[in-house]
N, C-alpha and C positions, 0 to 999 in steps of 0.2 A: 504492500499499498503505501503510495506516493502523498508528499505532504503539499498541497494546492496552492499554486502563484493567487494572486486575486483574480485575473481575468479567467484561469479554470476554474476558481472554487463558482466564480458568477456561471459560466456556460455549464457547469457541473449542476448548480442548482435548477435552474431552468427544463434540463435533462429530467432531474426527481421529480419535482413539483409538474412536469406534463407529466410522469407517469402514474404521479397520486391523482391529478384529477381525472385523468381517463382508467383509472382504478385496475391499472395493467400492474398487476401487482409483482408478477414475475420482474419486468422490466424495473422495477423501482428497486428491487431488492439488490438486483444486477448491479444498479448502478450507483445503490447507496453502499451495498458493503465491499465494492470497488474501494471508497475510499478511505481515511487513516481515521480512527476515531476522533480525532480531534477535529478533522474539518467535519465529521460527521455531526459532532456537536455545536461547532459553530452556523451550521446550517436549522439544526434542529430547534434555537434558539429565536432563530430569524423565521420562523414559521408561523401562521395564523394559526388559534387554538382548533380550529374544524381540520387544517389540513395535518394538525400532530395527532388530534384522536385518529387517523387512518395509519399513520404509523404507529400507534397504537396494536392497532389491528393486524400488520402487516408483517413487522418486527416478532422476536422472540421473547421473551423479558431476558434473557441471557443476553441479546444483541442490543435490546432499550438500556441495560445493567452497564456495558461497556459506553456506551455513548453517555450515562449521566456520570461513568467514574469520569469524567473528562469536561467538564461543566463546574464551575465554581460553586462547595460546595451552599453558600449563601444563597445560590441564584435559583435554586430546584426546586423550591417550595411549590412555588405556582404548579411545573409537572407533576410533582405527586399528586396534586389536589384535581388535577385531571382526571387522571388514571383511575382507572375502578380498584377499587381496594385493594381486591385479591390481586391483580396483575401488581400493583405499587409492592403489598408483601414479596412478590413472587422477584421481583424486579432488585430488592433491596438483599433477600436470601442468596442469588447470583451476585452480587458485586462484592467484592473483597470487604473481610468484614469490617477492618478498620476504616474504610470508606461509607462502609454503609450507617456504623457508629455515630461519625463526621455527622450525616447527612439527619441520622433520627436525631441529634443534640439540636439541630435547626428546627426542628418541625414541631406543633402542638403539642404536646404529650398524652393526650387522648388519642390521637390520630396514631404516636406512637405505639400506646399499648394496643390498639388495632390491630395496626399493623402483626405487632409480634404476635397476637393471639390467633390471627389467620396462619401465621406460618409453619411450616414443621419444628417440631420438638426441637430436634438439634440444632438446624439454624437460630434457629430464637433463642435456645440455651447459651450459643456463643457469643450472641450482638447483647445480649441482657449481660454474660458477664464481663464485658467491654465497659459498656454503659458505666456500669458501676465505679469505673476508675474519676477521680479526678483532673477536669479539662488543663489541657496545656502540660501535661504528666508523658514518660513513657508509655502507661498501660493506658492513656487513652488514645494513642499513634500506631500501638503497635497491630499486629495480624496477627488470627492463630491459625492461616492458614499458611502453614512450610511442613517441610519432612524433616525428622527423627532416626535415627537409627540408633542400635544397643552397641555400647561399646564390645560384645560378646559376639556378634555379627560377622561370618565371615566377609569377605567383599563380593562376592558370588550373591550369599543374602541379602546382604546392602543393596547391590544393584537390582534386582527382580522388584526387593518392596519399593527403592524409588522409582521405575516404572511404572509399579503401580499408585502412588501416592501424587505422583509430579503432578495428575493434569489437573490437580486441586489445590493445587502447592503454589503461593506467587514469585518466588524463586527458589530455581535448584540449584543457583551456582558452587552457594553453603550450604550443607547439611549438617547439623549437629545432630552430637553424639548424647545421649544420659547411657543412665548406670540401670542397673533392676530396683531403684528407687527414686528414677524421674530425674534424678540431679544431673546437672548439663556437667559432664566432664571432658567434650572436646571437640573439635571440628576437623571437620575434612572438607576439602575443594571439590568438585566434579572432576576440575584434572584428577585429581591424585587418585581417585575412583577408579578412572578410567585408566590409567596407568600402573594399577597397585594388580598383583597377581591375586585371582580366583578364592585360592585357598587363604592368604595370609589375616586374619583377623582384623577389626574396625581398630582396636585400640594399637595394633601395631603399627596402624598408618596415620592415624590420627593426631592435629593438634592440637597438646594439651594447654596449649599458651595462646588463650582466648580473652576477647575483652568482653563481658557482658555491663551491662545496665540495671538497677532497680528499678521494679518496678515503679518509683514513686519520682523519678531522676525529672529535671526540670526538660521539657524538650528543646530549650534554647542549649544548652552544655549536650544534649542529646547530636544535636545541629552541629555542635562546634568537634565535639569529635569524629562526626564526618569528616568534617573538611580537613581536618588534624591527619587524620588515620586514613584516610583516603576507602572509607569501607563503603560495601554494595548494601549490606546489612548488616543486625549488628541485634544478637541476644537480648530479652527481657526474663529477667528473673526474679524471686521473693527471696526473702531473707533465709531462706534456705537453701539456696541454687536451683529451685525449679525451676524449670523452662518451663515459657508461660507462652511467651509470644516473640515476634521479630521484627524490626522495624524496618524499611528496605528504604534506598537514596531518595525514591521518588516522592514516600509522606516526606521525609528532612526537609525536599526541598520546597514540596507545599511552606513548611513551618518558617521557613530562612522568608518565604515572601510574606508570610504572616509575623513575624516577629520584624520587619525592617517596617513593616508595615502600620504596625505599633512605635516604635522608634519616633516614627517618620511623623505620627500624629500628635504624641507628645512634644516631640521640640518643635512643633508647631502651636501650641499651645492648645490640641483640640482632645478632647478627653479619648476623644474614639471618630476614625475616621469618617466621613460623611459617604451616604452611602448615595448614589444616585438616585432611590428612588426614598429617599426622604422628605419630606416638606418641607416650607421654609418652616414652620415651628419647630419639628426636632433638630433641624441643623444648628436653629439660632439655643436650644435646649444645650445642646454639647458645645457649642462655643462659649455659652454667659458663664461660667464661672470661672473661668481666668481671666475673659474681660473685665469682668469685674475687679476681680483680683487686681489685677494691672493697671485698674481704672483711679482705685484710692492708691497704688506704690504713684502713677502717676500724679498726682493728686497731691503727693510729697516732696516731688519734683516740684511741683508749681510754688511750694510754703517756701520752699527750700531760696527760692529763687525770688521769692518775697523777702526775705527775710537780708538780702541784701540788695534791698532796694535803693538803701543810702552810697553804698557805692556804684552802683548804673546810674542814678541824678546826678554825681559826680563825672563819670567816664561813661557817657550813655554809645560810644561803641562798643564796648564792651559785649552790649547786648547780641552783635550781629557774629558773633563768635560761638555765641552757644550751639548751634543747631554742629556746627562744624565740629566741637571738642565732643559731643555727645556720639553723635553721630559715628566717630571715630571709634570712642567707646564700643558702642554698641554692635557695631562691626570686629572689635578684634576678641570680644568677648564670646562671639558668636564661633567665631572662628575654632578658639579653645577649645569651646564646649565642644562642638561637633568632634573633636581632634579625643578630648577625652572620652564622650560618651560610646565612641566607634574602639578603641583601644580600653575599653573596659568588655563592653559584649565580644569582642574577637580575642580577650582574656591574655593581650599585646602588652598591658599594660600590670597585670601579674608577674610577666615574663620577665621584663624590663625592671619593676622596680616602681613604686609610686614619686620614690622621691630623684630618682634620675626622673622622672616626665613630669615632674614640678620645677625640679631646674631648668628641665631643658628650657617649658615652656616659660619661663621670668626670663632666660637667655636670649630667646625669639622674642617679647616683650620688649627686651630692651635695645634691642636691635631694631627692632622698629622702630619703636616710639623715639630712637635717637635719630633715624632718616627719615621719618614725616618730621617729627619736630623743628629739625633743622629744615627744611625744607618749607614748612610752615613763616618759620621764621623771616628766612630769604625773601618768600615769598612777599607777605605783610610788610617788611622793612619797603619793599619797594615799590607797592602798591598803596600803602598811607603815612610813608615816610618819616615811620615813627620804632625806631631798634628798640626802644620798652615794653611797648606793645608788640611788637613779633617777638620779642626775647619771653614775654609772656605768656601768650599761645603757645610759643615754641616749646615752652617747657611746660607747661601744663599740658599738652599731646602728649612728653616725655613719660611724664608720671602716669596720667590718666593710663598709657597706650600698656604699661607693664602693671599695673596695679587689676584692670579691666581682662588682660589676658592671665593673670594668677585666679583671680574670683574666675572666670572659664571654665579653667583647670581644676579650680577648686574643689567648688562646689557639687559638683557630682560625685565627687570621692567621698564629700561630707554628708551628700544622700544614701550614697550605699553603704556609709557604716553606721546608717542609719536604721539601714534596713529598708529603706526607701526605694522607688526603681530609680535609677538618676536621670533614666531619660525626661522625668518630669524638671529636669533643670532644662527646660524649655528655651528656646531665642530669646522669646519676648520677654521671661522673667528677668535673664540674664540682661537684655538689651535696656531694662527699668531698673534695676539696681546699678547699673552703670552710668547711669544717666546719674542717677543721685551723686555717685564717685565722682564722676564729671564734674559736675558742678559745685560740689565742695569744694575741690581743689583746683578749680578754677578760679571762683570766687574768693578765694583764701589766700590765694596769689595776690588775686587782684587788689584783698582789701590790705592785705602784709605791703605792699609796694604800691599805694596809693600816691605817694611824694614824688615816684619817679614817672606819674603816668596822667598827673594832673598840667 
């Protein structure tokens, strides 16, 4: 199956639509099933409701499940609402268990109960087991569709077992080995199984050095492990080292996207990224809490400027440089914040040490502050023909950029120490804090050296 270009997709869509409208079942199935599942899902989402209802009739539950697995889980609720409950429950049963659980977590609880009741007991029991795990943990993203062999099996027995179980497994590149008490004791790759002698015991060819994760491990840490070790799959165990499931790389890619989206929303001072389906009221409710906090912090900035009213009365020209200095502080603080949050998310800060990171950011603030401060001094001198005004603005920028850079890097570390998500040290928050710092530095220096400015 090939991934379609835009023009090819539109041409294929026309053929599929024509076959559907003319009730040409065989033609529709031939055209539709020839496509890559991603393209099937893309076209499926574009269909009108009445057209999709024909698709539900012309495809098997297993074929529909493959389409559903390639649609964002947040967007599938309307499609399951369109299906007959029996078809919907069968589609869920035919999906990978972890994908089915993710979708059920998005649905109304009454519908979930109904679907599970209609399903076969074996399918519903597997899904119920995973539904009990806390969201964003290893248990919530693992699948129970994997193959295990016992350590006392021969390679021949293991291969026969693998052939029987492989059709229902999510991956067979790694086969996990358990003992008689179902403890995880090793792993063997498909390659090693193929090249091993038939009469060798699995215990003789398996790799006993393997990495596993506890069922309650945070999904962000799991994503980091996949990145560091280049895993294709990772076993999930309980506190007694019983094998409960596996996490595959395709699930981790979804986790990475979810975590990146979550961190971005927090950096933008939004509690949750707006959905295209949100109405204006829902979007406003998500954004208002932070905006109200920032409104009060902004009022503090205005109050600080009011305290230096006498200084402004005597040297009114100072006012025109307030946006320049505050803007520079906000920009450099946001840059340092982004570096710190990313370093914490990727684990780079833990590797290099927090002290080293803080020293590097302080040095960066010194260099950027000195460069921008010198440039500002020279520019203002030639612009206003006042060397003391130029020095005041230049020194203020120099000091402000050092402090703002340190604030941008230190605030996330402090929040992490307090067990608060460092991403909530958002750009607007840091910008407002640095506005206050820059005003204090600028007007403090101006007041101290007033006699040179008048």
